[in-house]
C-alpha positions in Angstrom: -72.3 -29.8 27.3 -73.4 -31.9 24.3 -76.8 -31.1 22.7 -79.0 -34.1 21.8 -78.9 -34.8 18.1 -76.1 -32.4 17.4 -73.0 -34.1 16.1 -69.4 -32.9 16.4 -69.5 -32.1 12.7 -72.5 -29.8 13.3 -70.6 -28.1 16.1 -67.5 -27.7 13.9 -69.6 -26.3 11.1 -71.1 -23.8 13.5 -67.6 -22.6 14.6 -66.5 -22.1 11.0 -69.8 -20.3 10.1 -69.3 -17.9 13.0 -65.6 -17.4 12.2 -66.6 -16.3 8.6 -69.1 -13.7 9.8 -67.2 -12.5 12.9 -66.5 -8.7 13.1 -63.0 -7.9 14.3 -62.7 -7.0 17.9 -60.1 -5.4 20.2 -58.6 -8.9 20.8 -58.2 -9.4 17.0 -56.4 -6.1 16.8 -54.1 -7.0 19.7 -53.3 -10.3 18.0 -52.6 -8.6 14.7 -50.3 -6.2 16.5 -48.4 -9.0 18.3 -48.0 -10.9 15.1 -46.8 -7.7 13.4 -44.1 -7.4 16.1 -43.0 -10.9 15.4 -42.9 -10.2 11.7 -40.9 -7.0 12.5 -38.0 -9.1 13.8 -38.3 -11.6 10.9 -37.8 -8.7 8.5 -35.2 -7.2 10.7 -33.2 -10.5 10.5 -33.6 -11.0 6.8 -32.5 -7.5 5.8 -29.7 -7.5 8.3 -27.9 -9.9 6.0 -27.1 -7.2 3.5 -25.8 -4.9 6.2 -23.7 -7.7 7.9 -22.4 -8.8 4.5 -21.0 -5.3 3.8 -19.7 -4.7 7.3 -18.1 -8.1 7.9 -16.5 -8.1 4.5 -14.8 -4.8 5.3 -13.9 -5.8 8.9 -12.6 -9.3 8.2 -11.4 -8.8 4.6 -13.6 -11.6 3.3 -13.3 -13.0 -0.1 -16.2 -13.0 -2.5 -17.1 -16.6 -1.6 -16.8 -15.9 2.1 -19.1 -12.9 1.7 -21.6 -15.2 0.0 -21.4 -17.6 2.8 -22.1 -14.9 5.4 -25.1 -13.7 3.4 -26.4 -17.2 3.0 -26.1 -18.4 6.6 -29.4 -17.1 8.0 -31.3 -18.3 4.9 -29.9 -21.9 5.4 -31.3 -21.8 8.9 -34.6 -20.4 7.8 -35.0 -23.3 5.3 -34.4 -25.9 8.0 -36.8 -24.2 10.4 -39.5 -23.7 7.8 -39.3 -27.2 6.4 -39.6 -28.8 9.9 -42.3 -26.6 11.5 -45.1 -26.7 8.9 -46.2 -30.2 9.6 -45.7 -29.6 13.4 -48.0 -26.6 13.3 -50.8 -28.6 11.5 -50.3 -31.4 14.1 -49.9 -29.4 17.3 -51.2 -25.9 16.6 -50.0 -22.6 15.1 -49.5 -20.8 18.4 -47.4 -23.3 20.2 -45.0 -23.9 17.3 -44.6 -20.2 16.6 -43.7 -19.3 20.2 -41.2 -22.2 20.3 -39.6 -20.8 17.1 -39.3 -17.3 18.6 -37.6 -18.8 21.7 -34.9 -20.5 19.5 -34.3 -17.2 17.7 -34.0 -15.2 20.9 -31.2 -17.4 22.2 -29.1 -17.7 19.1 -29.4 -14.1 18.0 -27.8 -13.2 21.4 -25.1 -15.9 20.8 -24.3 -14.3 17.4 -23.8 -10.9 19.1 -21.2 -12.4 21.5 -19.0 -14.8 19.4 -16.0 -13.7 17.4 -15.0 -14.4 13.8 -17.0 -14.2 10.7 -17.7 -18.0 10.6 -18.8 -18.1 14.2 -21.2 -15.3 13.6 -22.5 -17.1 10.5 -23.0 -20.3 12.5 -25.0 -18.5 15.1 -27.1 -16.9 12.4 -27.9 -20.3 10.9 -29.4 -21.3 14.3 -31.2 -18.0 14.7 -32.6 -18.5 11.2 -34.0 -21.9 12.3 -36.0 -20.0 14.9 -37.1 -16.9 13.1 -37.6 -18.4 9.6 -40.9 -20.2 10.4 -42.5 -17.1 11.9 -43.5 -15.6 8.6 -45.3 -18.6 7.0 -46.8 -19.6 10.4 -48.1 -16.1 10.7 -49.7 -16.4 7.3 -51.5 -19.6 8.2 -52.5 -18.3 11.7 -54.0 -15.0 10.5 -55.7 -16.7 7.6 -57.3 -19.1 10.0 -58.3 -16.5 12.5 -59.6 -13.6 10.4 -63.1 -13.5 8.7 -63.1 -13.4 4.9 -64.1 -9.7 4.5 -61.3 -8.5 6.7 -58.6 -11.1 6.1 -56.6 -9.2 3.6 -56.7 -5.8 5.3 -55.8 -7.0 8.8 -53.0 -9.2 7.5 -51.7 -6.2 5.5 -51.7 -4.2 8.8 -49.6 -7.0 10.5 -47.1 -6.8 7.6 -47.1 -3.0 7.7 -45.9 -3.3 11.3 -43.5 -6.0 10.3 -41.9 -4.1 7.4 -41.0 -1.2 9.7 -38.2 -3.6 10.6 -36.6 -3.0 7.2 -35.9 0.8 7.5 -35.1 0.1 11.2 -32.2 -2.1 10.1 -30.9 0.6 7.7 -31.3 3.5 10.2 -29.8 1.6 13.1 -27.0 0.3 11.0 -26.2 3.9 9.8 -26.2 5.0 13.4 -24.5 2.2 15.4 -22.2 0.5 13.0 -19.5 3.3 13.1 -19.7 3.2 17.0 -18.9 0.8 19.8 -21.4 1.5 22.6 -20.3 0.0 25.9 -17.2 -1.3 24.1 -19.3 -3.6 21.9 -19.1 -3.3 18.1 -22.1 -1.5 16.6 -23.1 -4.4 14.4 -23.2 -6.7 17.4 -25.9 -4.4 18.9 -28.1 -5.1 15.9 -28.0 -8.8 16.8 -28.7 -8.1 20.5 -31.7 -5.9 19.6 -33.2 -8.9 17.7 -32.8 -11.1 20.7 -34.4 -8.4 23.0 -37.3 -8.3 20.5 -37.8 -12.0 20.8 -38.0 -11.7 24.6 -40.8 -9.0 24.2 -42.8 -11.3 21.9 -42.6 -14.2 24.4 -43.8 -11.8 27.2 -46.8 -11.0 25.0 -47.7 -14.7 24.4 -50.9 -14.5 26.4 -52.4 -12.2 23.8 -52.2 -15.0 21.2 -54.9 -17.6 21.1 -55.0 -20.9 19.2 -57.0 -20.8 15.9 -60.6 -21.9 16.5 -60.7 -23.0 12.9 -57.7 -25.3 13.4 -59.1 -26.6 16.7 -62.4 -27.5 15.0 -60.6 -29.2 12.2 -58.8 -31.6 14.6 -61.9 -32.4 16.6 -61.2 -30.1 19.6 -64.6 -28.3 19.2 -65.2 -27.3 22.8 -61.8 -25.5 22.9 -62.7 -23.8 19.6 -66.0 -22.6 20.9 -64.5 -21.2 24.1 -61.8 -19.3 22.2 -64.4 -18.1 19.6 -66.5 -16.7 22.4 -63.5 -14.8 23.8 -63.0 -13.4 20.3 -66.5 -12.0 20.2 -68.1 -14.9 18.4 -71.3 -14.9 20.4 -72.5 -17.7 22.6 -71.2 -21.3 22.4 -74.6 -22.5 21.4 -74.7 -25.0 18.6 -77.2 -25.2 15.8 -80.3 -27.3 16.0 -79.9 -30.7 14.4 -80.9 -30.9 10.7 -84.2 -32.7 9.9 -84.0 -36.4 9.8 -82.8 -37.8 6.5 -82.1 -41.3 5.1 -79.6 -43.1 7.3 -76.0 -42.7 6.3 -74.3 -45.9 5.2 -71.0 -46.1 7.0 -68.0 -45.4 4.7 -65.8 -48.3 3.9 -62.8 -46.0 3.2 -59.9 -45.8 5.5 -60.4 -43.5 8.5 -59.0 -40.0 8.4 -55.3 -39.8 9.3 -54.3 -37.5 12.1 -53.7 -33.9 10.9 -50.0 -33.0 10.4 -48.9 -36.6 9.6 -47.3 -37.7 6.4 -50.4 -39.8 5.7 -52.8 -36.9 6.1 -50.7 -34.7 3.8 -50.4 -37.4 1.2 -54.2 -38.0 1.2 -54.9 -34.3 0.8 -52.4 -33.8 -1.9 -54.0 -36.7 -3.8 -56.5 -34.0 -5.1 -55.4 -32.7 -8.5 -56.3 -29.1 -7.7 -54.2 -29.1 -4.6 -51.2 -30.7 -6.4 -51.5 -28.0 -9.1 -51.6 -25.2 -6.4 -48.6 -26.7 -4.7 -46.6 -26.8 -7.9 -47.7 -23.2 -8.7 -46.5 -21.9 -5.3 -43.3 -23.9 -5.4 -42.4 -22.2 -8.7 -43.4 -18.9 -7.3 -41.2 -19.2 -4.2 -38.2 -20.4 -6.1 -38.3 -17.3 -8.2 -39.6 -14.8 -5.6 -36.5 -15.0 -3.5 -34.6 -13.1 -6.3 -37.3 -10.5 -6.8 -38.5 -10.1 -3.2 -35.2 -10.3 -1.3 -32.6 -9.9 -4.0 -32.9 -6.2 -3.9 -32.8 -5.7 -0.2 -29.9 -8.2 0.3 -27.8 -6.9 -2.6 -28.5 -3.1 -2.4 -25.7 -2.3 0.1 -23.1 -4.2 -2.0 -24.4 -2.6 -5.2 -24.0 0.8 -3.7 -20.5 0.0 -2.5 -19.6 -1.1 -6.0 -21.0 2.2 -7.4 -18.3 3.9 -5.3 -20.1 4.9 -2.2 -18.4 4.3 1.2 -19.9 1.7 3.7 -21.4 4.5 5.8 -22.8 6.3 2.8 -24.2 3.1 1.2 -25.9 2.3 4.6 -27.5 5.7 4.6 -28.8 5.2 1.0 -30.1 1.7 2.0 -31.9 3.3 5.0 -33.6 5.8 2.7 -34.6 3.3 0.1 -35.7 0.8 2.7 -38.3 3.4 3.9 -40.3 2.3 0.9 -41.1 -1.0 2.6 -43.6 0.3 5.2 -44.8 2.9 2.8 -45.7 0.2 0.3 -47.4 -1.8 3.0 -49.6 1.1 3.8 -50.3 1.5 0.1 -51.5 -2.1 0.0 -54.2 -1.5 2.7 -56.8 0.2 0.4 -56.0 -2.2 -2.5 -55.8 -5.6 -1.0 -59.6 -6.0 -0.4 -60.7 -3.9 -3.4 -58.8 -5.8 -6.1 -58.3 -9.5 -6.7 -55.0 -10.5 -5.0 -53.6 -12.6 -7.8 -53.9 -9.5 -10.0 -52.1 -7.3 -7.4 -49.3 -9.9 -7.4 -48.9 -9.7 -11.1 -49.0 -5.9 -11.5 -46.6 -5.3 -8.5 -44.1 -7.8 -9.8 -44.0 -5.9 -13.1 -43.4 -2.7 -11.1 -40.6 -4.3 -9.1 -38.9 -5.4 -12.3 -38.9 -2.0 -13.9 -37.8 -0.1 -10.8 -35.0 -2.6 -10.0 -33.5 -2.2 -13.5 -33.5 1.6 -13.0 -31.8 1.3 -9.6 -29.1 -1.0 -11.1 -28.3 1.3 -14.0 -28.7 4.7 -12.3 -25.6 6.8 -11.4 -27.1 10.0 -9.9 -27.8 9.9 -6.2 -31.4 11.2 -6.5 -32.3 8.6 -9.1 -30.8 5.8 -7.1 -32.8 6.8 -4.0 -36.0 7.4 -6.0 -35.8 4.0 -7.8 -34.9 2.3 -4.6 -38.0 3.8 -2.8 -40.2 2.9 -5.7 -38.9 -0.7 -5.8 -39.3 -1.3 -2.1 -42.8 0.3 -2.0 -44.1 -1.9 -4.9 -42.4 -4.9 -3.3 -44.6 -4.5 -0.3 -47.8 -4.5 -2.3 -46.4 -7.7 -3.9 -45.4 -9.2 -0.5 -48.6 -8.4 1.4 -50.7 -9.7 -1.5 -48.9 -13.0 -1.8 -48.7 -13.6 2.0 -52.5 -13.4 2.3 -52.9 -15.3 -1.0 -50.7 -18.4 -0.3 -52.6 -19.2 2.9 -56.0 -18.9 1.3 -55.6 -21.5 -1.4 -55.0 -24.5 0.9 -57.5 -26.2 3.3 -57.1 -25.9 7.1 -55.6 -29.3 7.8 -52.9 -28.8 5.1 -52.6 -25.0 5.3 -49.5 -24.7 7.5 -47.8 -27.8 5.9 -48.4 -26.5 2.4 -47.4 -22.9 3.1 -44.3 -23.8 5.0 -43.2 -26.4 2.5 -43.5 -24.1 -0.5 -42.2 -21.1 1.4 -39.1 -23.2 2.4 -38.1 -23.4 -1.2 -37.6 -19.6 -1.2 -35.2 -20.0 1.7 -33.2 -22.6 -0.3 -33.1 -20.1 -3.2 -32.2 -17.2 -0.8 -29.3 -19.3 0.6 -28.0 -20.0 -2.9 -28.7 -16.5 -4.1 -25.5 -14.8 -2.9 -23.4 -17.4 -4.6 -25.0 -16.5 -7.9 -25.7 -12.8 -7.5 -22.5 -11.7 -5.8 -20.3 -13.1 -8.6 -22.8 -11.7 -11.2 -22.4 -8.3 -9.6 -18.7 -8.5 -9.6 -18.3 -9.8 -13.1 -21.1 -8.0 -15.0 -22.2 -5.1 -12.8 -25.5 -4.1 -11.3 -27.3 -3.6 -14.6 -27.0 -7.3 -15.5 -27.8 -8.3 -11.9 -31.1 -6.5 -11.8 -32.0 -7.5 -15.4 -31.7 -11.1 -14.2 -33.9 -10.3 -11.2 -36.4 -8.7 -13.5 -36.6 -11.9 -15.6 -37.5 -14.0 -12.6 -40.3 -11.5 -11.8 -41.7 -11.8 -15.3 -41.8 -15.6 -14.9 -43.8 -15.1 -11.6 -46.4 -13.0 -13.4 -47.0 -15.9 -15.8 -47.1 -18.5 -13.0 -49.7 -16.7 -10.8 -51.5 -15.0 -13.6 -52.2 -18.2 -15.6 -52.6 -20.8 -12.8 -53.7 -18.9 -9.6 -57.3 -19.1 -8.4 -59.3 -16.0 -7.3 -59.6 -15.6 -3.6 -60.5 -12.0 -2.6 -63.5 -11.7 -0.3 -64.3 -15.4 -0.4 -64.6 -17.8 2.5 -61.7 -20.2 2.8 -64.1 -23.1 2.6 -65.4 -21.9 -0.8 -61.9 -21.3 -2.2 -60.9 -24.8 -1.1 -64.0 -26.6 -2.2 -63.5 -26.0 -5.9 -63.3 -29.2 -8.0 -63.0 -31.2 -4.8 -60.0 -29.2 -3.6 -61.0 -29.7 0.0 -61.4 -33.4 0.8 -62.8 -32.9 4.3 -60.6 -30.5 6.1 -63.1 -27.7 6.6 -66.8 -27.9 7.2 -69.1 -26.2 4.8 -70.6 -23.3 6.8 -73.8 -21.3 6.8 -76.2 -23.6 4.9 -78.9 -25.1 7.1 -79.3 -28.9 6.8 -76.2 -29.2 4.6 -73.7 -31.9 5.5 -70.1 -31.0 6.3 -67.6 -30.9 3.4 -66.2 -34.1 4.6 -69.5 -35.9 3.9 -70.1 -34.1 0.6 -66.7 -35.0 -0.8 -66.6 -38.5 0.5 
């Protein structure tokens, strides 16, 4: 029920204020766990590429170019899915688009398990990638929207800790089932079926997920935002008393705001120089991060095979080194709220570069495993930090569009990566391969270190109000009598 003298902007500002000071509840933890499960299967799918590349190359006697195509297939699909869904999520909501994406993945992961031939499998993985690819950037925007500033980094890191359990799960399951044929079905096909079963579980848990009150408020659906906020433990749905009367506001002669998620809305928001600079910074980051973040996991089984280890032995080594992913994610938990996130990205990128070079040049088994575990552990400090960071530096109405668009570039690089890295491995060896990966990581440290804003512990509205960065997407909370950001920046 409307309160006399209280405008929709006042009510939206109240929602944002309560979101920023909200203490996490049991419902928040269930949401984080459910998103973590979705991320589990995103990671499962990404890191299955290296396993399938090694197994299908051996089974179908693939050429080097064919192996690159199999490795690239899921990343092509991920690029398509990520590029399409960002604007849809800003227009229609994070929850709805994420669940639709999971449904697409569920169907085509099962199809990939049943078709025959390397190219048929690759085609199914393109379509599965269309579904699972958007989950990760959508999760970043969703959790950034939903979690209060003081807890945003830690709870997002917990979701990714659950998610990165999918990486050693791929290695351990591959080591166990690939040599077998349970129920007459090749072991590698069971990996794809397990992914599809995971998608079904996530869809069954869909009632746990709520739409973001911050997004709802930003698109004018304030009553729904207040109802969901109340369910999250945000107190009553009462709105603040109207501010004291001031001089009448002269109606703006500017064009009315475009609907969120449209090309016009995105173009107007990106007219701000600060946001353009941030988009360019994250575009450069994601083009390079595919090599540093996924180059190791995708190429490790092939590197170990070239070092002379059998497929089964290399899969065992991969499983051991992949254990560093959840360990690193746990390591990030006490760090991600204590230290500035842009600094964690820089320091962890340097650690990834050093340990990757050691892995590529090592010959002894213990050093290979030790360097692999160090690399994967540091990678997750890097990963958790940037996943929180990239969603913090864009305003609500642009958040999913910006995160998905810049993140989609990493899928393009990931799709092209095998065609560059597989020949590089064959022609020059693993030492040169990981030296190249290290060089991309050094460029990342310069990109984020020099151009990235500080975000840790700050409200999203403050991060995105710097130098006019937020042209009206998020109300300015918590300051009695102050107009919403839309009015201040008009």
